[in-house]
C-alpha positions in Angstrom: 129.7 -43.6 38.2 127.5 -40.6 39.3 127.7 -38.3 42.1 125.2 -37.8 44.4 124.2 -34.2 44.7 123.4 -34.2 48.5 126.6 -35.5 49.9 128.9 -35.9 46.7 129.7 -39.8 47.1 130.6 -40.8 43.6 128.5 -44.2 43.6 128.2 -47.0 41.4 124.4 -47.4 42.0 123.4 -43.8 42.1 119.7 -43.0 40.8 118.0 -40.1 39.3 114.9 -38.7 40.7 112.9 -36.0 38.1 111.1 -33.3 40.2 109.2 -30.6 38.4 111.0 -31.6 35.1 114.6 -31.5 36.8 116.7 -34.6 37.4 118.6 -35.1 40.5 121.2 -37.5 41.5 121.5 -39.5 44.6 123.3 -42.3 46.3 120.6 -43.3 48.5 117.0 -42.6 49.5 118.3 -40.6 52.6 120.3 -38.3 50.6 116.9 -37.9 48.0 114.7 -37.3 51.2 116.9 -34.7 52.7 116.9 -33.0 49.0 113.5 -33.0 48.1 111.0 -33.9 50.9 109.1 -31.0 52.1 109.2 -29.9 55.6 106.5 -29.6 58.2 106.0 -26.0 58.8 105.4 -26.7 62.6 107.9 -29.2 63.8 110.4 -28.9 60.9 110.7 -32.8 60.4 110.9 -34.3 56.9 107.8 -35.4 55.3 108.0 -38.7 53.9 104.5 -39.5 53.6 101.4 -38.1 52.4 101.4 -35.2 55.1 99.0 -32.3 54.9 98.9 -29.4 52.9 96.9 -26.1 53.1 97.4 -23.0 51.1 101.2 -24.3 50.0 102.1 -25.0 53.6 102.9 -28.3 54.6 102.4 -30.4 57.7 103.7 -33.8 58.8 100.2 -34.3 60.7 97.0 -32.7 61.9 98.4 -32.0 65.4 100.9 -29.6 63.8 98.8 -28.1 61.6 96.2 -27.1 64.4 99.5 -25.9 66.3 100.0 -23.3 63.4 96.1 -22.3 63.6 95.1 -24.2 60.7 91.8 -25.9 61.2 89.8 -28.4 59.1 92.7 -30.8 58.1 92.4 -34.4 59.1 95.1 -37.0 59.2 92.5 -39.6 57.8 89.5 -38.7 55.9 
C-alpha cells in the first residue's frame, strides 16, 4: 500500500501524479487537487479546469481576473 501525501491515508488504491518531474502519491482526486491545483488569485478557489493565466497569475474566470484589474482575458476565445 502507499500513503497519501495530503491526508496520510495508507490506501491499496493509491495512485501517483507526476508534476514538474516530481512524483506525488494520493488516495483520491480530491487530495491531488488540494495539493497540486493552482488557486484563483482573486477568490481563492482551486482551479480544476483550464482557468486563465496572465504573467504567472492564475484566475478561475474572466470575472475574477477583472476583479484584480487584469483586462483582455476571456473565458472562451
